[in-house]
C-alpha positions as a Markdown table, in Angstrom:
| # | Residue | x | y | z |
|---|---|---|---|---|
| 1 | Unk | -14.8 | -2.4 | 4.6 |
| 2 | Unk | -11.9 | -4.0 | 6.8 |
| 3 | Unk | -12.2 | -7.7 | 7.2 |
| 4 | Unk | -12.5 | -9.9 | 9.9 |
| 5 | Unk | -9.9 | -10.2 | 12.0 |
| 6 | Unk | -7.4 | -8.3 | 10.4 |
| 7 | Unk | -5.6 | -5.7 | 13.0 |
| 8 | Unk | -4.0 | -2.8 | 12.9 |
| 9 | Unk | -0.9 | -4.2 | 13.0 |
| 10 | Unk | -1.6 | -6.6 | 10.0 |
| 11 | Unk | -2.5 | -4.1 | 8.2 |
| 12 | Unk | 0.1 | -1.7 | 8.7 |
| 13 | Unk | 2.4 | -4.8 | 7.6 |
| 14 | Unk | 0.5 | -4.7 | 4.5 |
| 15 | Unk | 0.6 | -1.1 | 4.1 |
| 16 | Unk | 4.5 | -1.2 | 4.3 |
| 17 | Unk | 4.1 | -4.6 | 1.7 |
| 18 | Unk | 2.7 | -2.8 | -1.2 |
| 19 | Unk | 4.3 | 0.5 | -0.7 |
| 20 | Unk | 7.7 | -0.9 | -2.0 |
| 21 | Unk | 6.5 | -3.0 | -4.6 |
| 22 | Unk | 5.0 | 1.0 | -5.8 |
| 23 | Unk | 8.2 | 1.8 | -5.3 |
| 24 | Unk | 9.9 | -1.1 | -7.2 |
| 25 | Unk | 7.5 | -1.0 | -10.0 |
| 26 | Unk | 8.1 | 2.9 | -10.2 |
| 27 | Unk | 11.9 | 2.6 | -10.2 |
| 28 | Unk | 11.9 | -0.9 | -12.8 |
| 29 | Unk | 9.1 | 1.3 | -15.2 |
| 30 | Unk | 11.9 | 4.1 | -16.0 |
| 31 | Unk | 14.4 | 1.6 | -17.3 |
| 32 | Unk | 11.6 | -0.7 | -18.6 |
| 33 | Unk | 11.7 | -1.9 | -22.3 |
| 34 | Unk | 8.7 | -0.7 | -24.1 |
| 35 | Unk | 7.5 | -4.2 | -24.2 |
| 36 | Unk | 7.3 | -4.6 | -20.7 |
| 37 | Unk | 5.7 | -0.8 | -19.9 |
| 38 | Unk | 2.3 | -2.0 | -20.2 |
| 39 | Unk | 2.7 | -4.8 | -18.0 |
| 40 | Unk | 4.3 | -2.9 | -15.6 |
| 41 | Unk | 2.0 | -0.5 | -15.6 |
| 42 | Unk | -1.0 | -2.7 | -15.3 |
| 43 | Unk | 0.8 | -4.0 | -12.3 |
| 44 | Unk | 1.4 | -0.3 | -10.7 |
| 45 | Unk | -2.0 | 0.6 | -10.9 |
| 46 | Unk | -3.3 | -2.6 | -9.3 |
| 47 | Unk | -1.2 | -1.9 | -6.5 |
| 48 | Unk | -1.8 | 1.6 | -6.4 |
| 49 | Unk | -5.4 | 0.9 | -5.9 |
| 50 | Unk | -4.8 | -1.7 | -3.6 |
| 51 | Unk | -2.7 | 1.0 | -1.5 |
| 52 | Unk | -5.9 | 2.8 | -1.4 |
| 53 | Unk | -7.8 | 0.3 | 0.0 |
| 54 | Unk | -5.2 | -0.1 | 2.4 |
| 55 | Unk | -5.2 | 2.9 | 3.6 |
| 56 | Unk | -9.0 | 3.8 | 3.7 |
| 57 | Unk | -9.1 | 0.6 | 6.3 |
| 58 | Unk | -6.2 | 1.6 | 8.4 |
| 59 | Unk | -7.4 | 5.0 | 8.5 |
| 60 | Unk | -10.9 | 3.6 | 9.6 |
| 61 | Unk | -8.4 | 1.3 | 12.2 |
| 62 | Unk | -7.1 | 4.1 | 13.8 |
| 63 | Unk | -10.0 | 6.0 | 14.8 |
| 64 | Unk | -11.8 | 3.2 | 16.1 |
| 65 | Unk | -9.2 | 1.4 | 17.4 |
| 66 | Unk | -6.3 | 1.6 | 19.9 |
| 67 | Unk | -4.6 | 5.0 | 19.7 |
| 68 | Unk | -1.3 | 3.3 | 19.6 |
| 69 | Unk | -0.8 | 3.3 | 16.1 |
| 70 | Unk | 1.3 | 5.9 | 14.0 |
| 71 | Unk | -0.8 | 8.1 | 11.8 |
| 72 | Unk | -0.6 | 6.6 | 8.2 |
| 73 | Unk | 2.2 | 9.1 | 6.5 |
| 74 | Unk | 4.5 | 7.7 | 8.8 |
| 75 | Unk | 4.3 | 4.1 | 7.6 |
| 76 | Unk | 4.9 | 5.0 | 4.1 |
| 77 | Unk | 7.6 | 7.5 | 4.6 |
| 78 | Unk | 11.2 | 6.6 | 4.9 |
């Protein structure tokens, strides 16, 4: 469910920020010592869950709001 006052553009910026954090965490996990991996995995799961919630809110906003919003896939690619 979308929060009041959270428009498509705000959701788009949040999606980009979360996506960048997921990429950073995935990269950090590859080289992380065993003692840090559990913490990174927990963070990654939390960010993945947030990304999914943002995706659903954005798709809803895009369908019901202005058509000028790009497709979700365009936000998280490249």
